[in-house]
N, CA, C and O atoms as a GROMACS GRO file, in nm:
protein
  308
    1MET      N    1  -1.209  -1.433  14.605
    1MET     CA    2  -1.291  -1.414  14.488
    1MET      C    3  -1.303  -1.264  14.459
    1MET      O    4  -1.352  -1.188  14.542
    2GLU      N    5  -1.256  -1.224  14.340
    2GLU     CA    6  -1.261  -1.083  14.303
    2GLU      C    7  -1.390  -1.054  14.228
    2GLU      O    8  -1.436  -1.133  14.145
    3THR      N    9  -1.446  -0.941  14.257
    3THR     CA   10  -1.563  -0.899  14.180
    3THR      C   11  -1.518  -0.800  14.075
    3THR      O   12  -1.444  -0.705  14.104
    4GLU      N   13  -1.563  -0.823  13.957
    4GLU     CA   14  -1.524  -0.735  13.847
    4GLU      C   15  -1.630  -0.626  13.832
    4GLU      O   16  -1.748  -0.656  13.812
    5THR      N   17  -1.589  -0.502  13.840
    5THR     CA   18  -1.684  -0.393  13.823
    5THR      C   19  -1.698  -0.362  13.675
    5THR      O   20  -1.600  -0.356  13.601
    6LYS      N   21  -1.821  -0.342  13.634
    6LYS     CA   22  -1.848  -0.309  13.495
    6LYS      C   23  -1.838  -0.158  13.478
    6LYS      O   24  -1.906  -0.082  13.546
    7ARG      N   25  -1.752  -0.118  13.387
    7ARG     CA   26  -1.732   0.024  13.362
    7ARG      C   27  -1.750   0.052  13.215
    7ARG      O   28  -1.740  -0.039  13.132
    8THR      N   29  -1.778   0.175  13.183
    8THR     CA   30  -1.793   0.215  13.044
    8THR      C   31  -1.657   0.217  12.975
    8THR      O   32  -1.561   0.273  13.026
    9ASN      N   33  -1.651   0.154  12.859
    9ASN     CA   34  -1.530   0.156  12.777
    9ASN      C   35  -1.527   0.291  12.704
    9ASN      O   36  -1.599   0.310  12.606
   10LYS      N   37  -1.445   0.382  12.752
   10LYS     CA   38  -1.446   0.520  12.700
   10LYS      C   39  -1.399   0.528  12.554
   10LYS      O   40  -1.451   0.609  12.477
   11ASP      N   41  -1.302   0.445  12.516
   11ASP     CA   42  -1.255   0.447  12.377
   11ASP      C   43  -1.366   0.404  12.282
   11ASP      O   44  -1.385   0.466  12.177
   12LEU      N   45  -1.438   0.299  12.319
   12LEU     CA   46  -1.548   0.252  12.235
   12LEU      C   47  -1.661   0.354  12.232
   12LEU      O   48  -1.728   0.371  12.130
   13LEU      N   49  -1.683   0.422  12.344
   13LEU     CA   50  -1.786   0.525  12.351
   13LEU      C   51  -1.754   0.641  12.257
   13LEU      O   52  -1.844   0.692  12.190
   14VAL      N   53  -1.629   0.682  12.251
   14VAL     CA   54  -1.588   0.791  12.161
   14VAL      C   55  -1.609   0.750  12.016
   14VAL      O   56  -1.654   0.831  11.935
   15ILE      N   57  -1.576   0.626  11.982
   15ILE     CA   58  -1.596   0.578  11.845
   15ILE      C   59  -1.745   0.580  11.811
   15ILE      O   60  -1.783   0.620  11.701
   16GLY      N   61  -1.830   0.538  11.906
   16GLY     CA   62  -1.974   0.540  11.882
   16GLY      C   63  -2.029   0.680  11.865
   16GLY      O   64  -2.116   0.703  11.781
   17ILE      N   65  -1.978   0.775  11.942
   17ILE     CA   66  -2.025   0.913  11.931
   17ILE      C   67  -1.980   0.974  11.798
   17ILE      O   68  -2.055   1.050  11.736
   18LYS      N   69  -1.859   0.941  11.753
   18LYS     CA   70  -1.813   0.989  11.622
   18LYS      C   71  -1.900   0.932  11.510
   18LYS      O   72  -1.933   1.002  11.414
   19THR      N   73  -1.936   0.805  11.523
   19THR     CA   74  -2.022   0.743  11.422
   19THR      C   75  -2.159   0.810  11.420
   19THR      O   76  -2.217   0.831  11.314
   20MET      N   77  -2.211   0.844  11.538
   20MET     CA   78  -2.339   0.915  11.544
   20MET      C   79  -2.327   1.055  11.485
   20MET      O   80  -2.423   1.106  11.427
   21GLY      N   81  -2.210   1.118  11.499
   21GLY     CA   82  -2.187   1.250  11.438
   21GLY      C   83  -2.189   1.242  11.286
   21GLY      O   84  -2.245   1.329  11.220
   22ILE      N   85  -2.128   1.137  11.232
   22ILE     CA   86  -2.132   1.116  11.086
   22ILE      C   87  -2.276   1.098  11.042
   22ILE      O   88  -2.318   1.152  10.939
   23SER      N   89  -2.352   1.022  11.119
   23SER     CA   90  -2.494   1.001  11.087
   23SER      C   91  -2.570   1.133  11.089
   23SER      O   92  -2.656   1.157  11.004
   24LEU      N   93  -2.541   1.218  11.186
   24LEU     CA   94  -2.610   1.347  11.196
   24LEU      C   95  -2.584   1.434  11.073
   24LEU      O   96  -2.675   1.497  11.020
   25VAL      N   97  -2.458   1.436  11.028
   25VAL     CA   98  -2.424   1.514  10.908
   25VAL      C   99  -2.500   1.459  10.787
   25VAL      O  100  -2.555   1.535  10.708
   26LEU      N  101  -2.503   1.326  10.774
   26LEU     CA  102  -2.572   1.265  10.660
   26LEU      C  103  -2.723   1.286  10.668
   26LEU      O  104  -2.790   1.291  10.565
   27MET      N  105  -2.777   1.296  10.790
   27MET     CA  106  -2.921   1.319  10.806
   27MET      C  107  -2.963   1.456  10.754
   27MET      O  108  -3.077   1.474  10.712
   28PHE      N  109  -2.873   1.552  10.757
   28PHE     CA  110  -2.904   1.683  10.701
   28PHE      C  111  -2.869   1.690  10.552
   28PHE      O  112  -2.941   1.752  10.474
   29LEU      N  113  -2.759   1.628  10.515
   29LEU     CA  114  -2.712   1.636  10.377
   29LEU      C  115  -2.803   1.561  10.280
   29LEU      O  116  -2.830   1.611  10.170
   30GLY      N  117  -2.850   1.442  10.317
   30GLY     CA  118  -2.935   1.362  10.230
   30GLY      C  119  -3.064   1.432  10.190
   30GLY      O  120  -3.090   1.448  10.071
   31PRO      N  121  -3.147   1.473  10.287
   31PRO     CA  122  -3.271   1.542  10.251
   31PRO      C  123  -3.249   1.676  10.179
   31PRO      O  124  -3.329   1.716  10.094
   32THR      N  125  -3.139   1.744  10.212
   32THR     CA  126  -3.109   1.870  10.142
   32THR      C  127  -3.082   1.844   9.995
   32THR      O  128  -3.132   1.916   9.908
   33LEU      N  129  -3.004   1.740   9.967
   33LEU     CA  130  -2.978   1.705   9.827
   33LEU      C  131  -3.105   1.657   9.758
   33LEU      O  132  -3.124   1.684   9.639
   34PHE      N  133  -3.192   1.586   9.830
   34PHE     CA  134  -3.321   1.547   9.772
   34PHE      C  135  -3.400   1.670   9.729
   34PHE      O  136  -3.456   1.674   9.620
   35TYR      N  137  -3.405   1.770   9.816
   35TYR     CA  138  -3.477   1.892   9.784
   35TYR      C  139  -3.418   1.961   9.662
   35TYR      O  140  -3.491   2.006   9.574
   36VAL      N  141  -3.285   1.968   9.657
   36VAL     CA  142  -3.218   2.032   9.543
   36VAL      C  143  -3.248   1.955   9.415
   36VAL      O  144  -3.276   2.016   9.311
   37ALA      N  145  -3.242   1.822   9.422
   37ALA     CA  146  -3.266   1.741   9.303
   37ALA      C  147  -3.412   1.755   9.256
   37ALA      O  148  -3.436   1.770   9.136
   38LEU      N  149  -3.505   1.751   9.347
   38LEU     CA  150  -3.646   1.755   9.307
   38LEU      C  151  -3.691   1.895   9.264
   38LEU      O  152  -3.787   1.907   9.188
   39SER      N  153  -3.623   1.998   9.310
   39SER     CA  154  -3.660   2.133   9.268
   39SER      C  155  -3.599   2.169   9.133
   39SER      O  156  -3.640   2.267   9.071
   40ASN      N  157  -3.502   2.090   9.086
   40ASN     CA  158  -3.439   2.115   8.956
   40ASN      C  159  -3.452   1.991   8.868
   40ASN      O  160  -3.351   1.939   8.819
   41SER      N  161  -3.573   1.944   8.849
   41SER     CA  162  -3.592   1.818   8.777
   41SER      C  163  -3.562   1.829   8.627
   41SER      O  164  -3.545   1.726   8.561
   42GLU      N  165  -3.554   1.949   8.573
   42GLU     CA  166  -3.524   1.963   8.430
   42GLU      C  167  -3.375   1.973   8.400
   42GLU      O  168  -3.336   1.976   8.283
   43LYS      N  169  -3.292   1.980   8.503
   43LYS     CA  170  -3.147   1.992   8.485
   43LYS      C  171  -3.086   1.856   8.449
   43LYS      O  172  -3.144   1.752   8.481
   44PRO      N  173  -2.970   1.856   8.383
   44PRO     CA  174  -2.909   1.728   8.344
   44PRO      C  175  -2.853   1.647   8.462
   44PRO      O  176  -2.837   1.525   8.449
   45LEU      N  177  -2.824   1.710   8.574
   45LEU     CA  178  -2.770   1.638   8.689
   45LEU      C  179  -2.879   1.590   8.785
   45LEU      O  180  -2.850   1.554   8.899
   46TYR      N  181  -3.004   1.588   8.740
   46TYR     CA  182  -3.116   1.549   8.825
   46TYR      C  183  -3.100   1.406   8.878
   46TYR      O  184  -3.109   1.384   8.999
   47ILE      N  185  -3.076   1.311   8.790
   47ILE     CA  186  -3.066   1.171   8.830
   47ILE      C  187  -2.943   1.144   8.917
   47ILE      O  188  -2.956   1.077   9.019
   48PRO      N  189  -2.823   1.192   8.880
   48PRO     CA  190  -2.708   1.165   8.968
   48PRO      C  191  -2.723   1.225   9.108
   48PRO      O  192  -2.684   1.161   9.206
   49ILE      N  193  -2.778   1.344   9.119
   49ILE     CA  194  -2.797   1.406   9.251
   49ILE      C  195  -2.901   1.327   9.330
   49ILE      O  196  -2.887   1.310   9.452
   50LEU      N  197  -3.004   1.278   9.264
   50LEU     CA  198  -3.106   1.198   9.330
   50LEU      C  199  -3.047   1.066   9.382
   50LEU      O  200  -3.081   1.022   9.492
   51ILE      N  201  -2.960   1.005   9.304
   51ILE     CA  202  -2.896   0.880   9.345
   51ILE      C  203  -2.804   0.906   9.465
   51ILE      O  204  -2.805   0.829   9.561
   52VAL      N  205  -2.725   1.012   9.459
   52VAL     CA  206  -2.635   1.045   9.570
   52VAL      C  207  -2.715   1.076   9.696
   52VAL      O  208  -2.677   1.035   9.806
   53ALA      N  209  -2.825   1.148   9.682
   53ALA     CA  210  -2.910   1.180   9.798
   53ALA      C  211  -2.968   1.053   9.859
   53ALA      O  212  -2.974   1.041   9.981
   54SER      N  213  -3.010   0.959   9.776
   54SER     CA  214  -3.062   0.832   9.826
   54SER      C  215  -2.956   0.755   9.902
   54SER      O  216  -2.982   0.698  10.008
   55ILE      N  217  -2.836   0.752   9.848
   55ILE     CA  218  -2.725   0.682   9.915
   55ILE      C  219  -2.694   0.748  10.049
   55ILE      O  220  -2.670   0.678  10.148
   56PHE      N  221  -2.694   0.881  10.054
   56PHE     CA  222  -2.666   0.951  10.180
   56PHE      C  223  -2.774   0.920  10.284
   56PHE      O  224  -2.742   0.902  10.402
   57CYS      N  225  -2.899   0.914  10.243
   57CYS     CA  226  -3.006   0.884  10.339
   57CYS      C  227  -2.994   0.742  10.392
   57CYS      O  228  -3.013   0.718  10.512
   58ILE      N  229  -2.962   0.648  10.306
   58ILE     CA  230  -2.943   0.509  10.350
   58ILE      C  231  -2.823   0.499  10.443
   58ILE      O  232  -2.828   0.429  10.544
   59LEU      N  233  -2.714   0.568  10.410
   59LEU     CA  234  -2.595   0.567  10.496
   59LEU      C  235  -2.623   0.632  10.631
   59LEU      O  236  -2.568   0.590  10.733
   60ALA      N  237  -2.708   0.734  10.634
   60ALA     CA  238  -2.743   0.799  10.760
   60ALA      C  239  -2.811   0.699  10.854
   60ALA      O  240  -2.782   0.695  10.973
   61ILE      N  241  -2.902   0.620  10.800
   61ILE     CA  242  -2.971   0.520  10.881
   61ILE      C  243  -2.872   0.414  10.929
   61ILE      O  244  -2.875   0.374  11.045
   62TYR      N  245  -2.786   0.369  10.839
   62TYR     CA  246  -2.687   0.267  10.874
   62TYR      C  247  -2.593   0.316  10.985
   62TYR      O  248  -2.570   0.245  11.083
   63PHE      N  249  -2.539   0.436  10.969
   63PHE     CA  250  -2.446   0.488  11.069
   63PHE      C  251  -2.517   0.516  11.202
   63PHE      O  252  -2.455   0.504  11.308
   64ALA      N  253  -2.644   0.554  11.199
   64ALA     CA  254  -2.718   0.576  11.323
   64ALA      C  255  -2.730   0.446  11.402
   64ALA      O  256  -2.705   0.444  11.522
   65PHE      N  257  -2.768   0.338  11.334
   65PHE     CA  258  -2.780   0.210  11.403
   65PHE      C  259  -2.644   0.158  11.450
   65PHE      O  260  -2.632   0.106  11.560
   66LYS      N  261  -2.543   0.173  11.364
   66LYS     CA  262  -2.409   0.126  11.400
   66LYS      C  263  -2.356   0.205  11.520
   66LYS      O  264  -2.298   0.146  11.612
   67GLY      N  265  -2.374   0.336  11.519
   67GLY     CA  266  -2.328   0.419  11.630
   67GLY      C  267  -2.401   0.388  11.759
   67GLY      O  268  -2.340   0.382  11.866
   68LEU      N  269  -2.532   0.369  11.749
   68LEU     CA  270  -2.611   0.336  11.869
   68LEU      C  271  -2.569   0.202  11.926
   68LEU      O  272  -2.559   0.187  12.048
   69LYS      N  273  -2.544   0.105  11.841
   69LYS     CA  274  -2.498  -0.027  11.888
   69LYS      C  275  -2.361  -0.015  11.954
   69LYS      O  276  -2.338  -0.078  12.057
   70THR      N  277  -2.271   0.065  11.897
   70THR     CA  278  -2.138   0.082  11.956
   70THR      C  279  -2.146   0.150  12.092
   70THR      O  280  -2.075   0.111  12.184
   71VAL      N  281  -2.230   0.250  12.104
   71VAL     CA  282  -2.247   0.319  12.234
   71VAL      C  283  -2.304   0.223  12.337
   71VAL      O  284  -2.259   0.221  12.451
   72MET      N  285  -2.402   0.144  12.298
   72MET     CA  286  -2.461   0.046  12.391
   72MET      C  287  -2.359  -0.060  12.431
   72MET      O  288  -2.353  -0.100  12.547
   73ASP      N  289  -2.278  -0.106  12.335
   73ASP     CA  290  -2.174  -0.205  12.366
   73ASP      C  291  -2.071  -0.148  12.463
   73ASP      O  292  -2.020  -0.220  12.549
   74SER      N  293  -2.041  -0.020  12.448
   74SER     CA  294  -1.941   0.040  12.538
   74SER      C  295  -1.993   0.050  12.680
   74SER      O  296  -1.914   0.046  12.775
   75MET      N  297  -2.123   0.062  12.696
   75MET     CA  298  -2.179   0.077  12.830
   75MET      C  299  -2.214  -0.056  12.896
   75MET      O  300  -2.195  -0.073  13.016
   76PHE      N  301  -2.264  -0.149  12.819
   76PHE     CA  302  -2.321  -0.269  12.878
   76PHE      C  303  -2.243  -0.398  12.853
   76PHE      O  304  -2.290  -0.504  12.892
   77LYS      N  305  -2.127  -0.392  12.790
   77LYS     CA  306  -2.048  -0.513  12.771
   77LYS      C  307  -1.930  -0.515  12.861
   77LYS      O  308  -1.852  -0.610  12.859
   0.00000   0.00000   0.00000
């Protein structure tokens, strides 16, 4: 009877860390664009920049959860 040792899947771990890196970039980019949009509310690009900033913030949350799940799967599956 062989015992199977559980080891970290390094390829999956790298994918998870890259996903968390994307999330980190979006976590800075989203609020920065929000600040730019709200400080220039009289400009014609106010609404498009606000929409893009909202999308970036939502994507940051999504990629953070996806990356965290991938890292956990690489360690515990």
